[in-house]
C-alpha positions in Angstrom: 0.0 0.0 0.0 2.8 2.4 0.9 4.5 1.7 -2.4 1.3 2.5 -4.3 0.9 5.8 -2.5 4.5 6.7 -3.0 4.3 5.9 -6.7 1.2 8.0 -7.0 2.8 10.9 -5.3 5.9 10.6 -7.5 3.7 10.6 -10.6 1.8 13.7 -9.5 5.1 15.5 -8.7 6.5 14.7 -12.1 3.4 15.7 -13.9 3.2 19.0 -11.9 6.8 19.8 -12.9 6.1 19.0 -16.5 3.0 21.2 -16.5 4.9 24.1 -14.9 7.7 23.8 -17.4 5.2 23.7 -20.3 3.4 26.8 -18.9 6.7 28.7 -19.0 7.2 27.8 -22.7 3.7 29.0 -23.7 3.9 31.6 -26.5 2.2 34.7 -25.3 2.7 36.7 -28.4 3.1 35.5 -32.0 6.1 36.2 -34.2 3.8 38.5 -36.2 3.0 40.6 -33.1 6.7 41.0 -32.1 7.4 43.8 -34.6 4.3 45.6 -33.5 5.4 45.4 -29.8 8.9 46.5 -30.7 7.6 49.5 -32.6 5.3 50.4 -29.7 8.2 50.3 -27.2 10.4 52.4 -29.5 7.7 55.0 -29.9 7.3 55.2 -26.1 11.0 55.9 -25.8 11.2 53.6 -22.7 14.6 53.7 -21.2 16.2 50.4 -20.3 16.1 49.6 -16.6 19.3 49.7 -14.6 21.1 46.4 -13.9 19.4 44.6 -11.0 22.0 42.7 -9.0 21.4 38.9 -8.9 18.4 39.0 -11.1 17.9 37.6 -14.6 14.8 38.5 -16.7 13.8 34.9 -17.4 10.3 33.5 -18.0 8.7 32.5 -14.8 10.7 34.8 -12.6 9.0 37.7 -10.7 10.3 41.2 -11.6 11.6 42.9 -8.4 9.5 45.8 -7.0 12.4 48.2 -7.6 11.9 47.8 -11.3 9.3 50.1 -12.9 7.0 48.2 -15.3 5.0 50.0 -18.0 1.6 49.2 -19.5 1.7 47.6 -22.9 -1.2 49.4 -24.7 -1.1 47.7 -28.2 -4.6 47.8 -29.8 -3.8 44.6 -31.8 -3.4 42.6 -28.6 -6.5 41.4 -26.6 -4.5 40.2 -23.6 -3.1 43.0 -21.3 0.5 42.9 -20.3 3.1 45.2 -18.8 6.7 45.4 -20.0 10.2 46.3 -19.1 13.2 47.0 -21.4 16.3 45.2 -20.1 19.8 46.7 -20.1 20.5 44.6 -23.2 17.5 46.1 -25.0 15.2 43.1 -24.8 11.5 43.7 -24.1 10.2 41.6 -21.3 6.4 41.0 -21.1 5.1 40.9 -17.5 1.8 39.6 -16.2 0.0 42.5 -14.5 -0.6 42.0 -10.8 1.9 39.2 -10.3 4.9 40.8 -12.0 5.8 37.4 -13.4 7.8 37.4 -16.6 5.7 35.6 -19.3 7.9 36.2 -22.4 11.1 37.8 -23.5 11.0 39.5 -26.9 14.4 40.0 -28.7 
């Protein structure tokens, strides 16, 4: 019985990890939307954020409170996101409310 329960817990843990990894790989914006977003960010003249010590703008991470995020107001997009421009010039899409990075646009 203990073996069966342990096996079931292991399977749930593995599936949960796979689901989380898959959620982080979800495409939020399409390749066709990327130029529209880039153009919007350029028009806004958003300055890159300063380097944040010990933080990497990676999908799934939470943007620190010291970093200012900006609303992404692109009419072509139905979902609402915020964004940050990294020191390297990448645009990072952020989920409003949670500040979780959902996609990095080159």
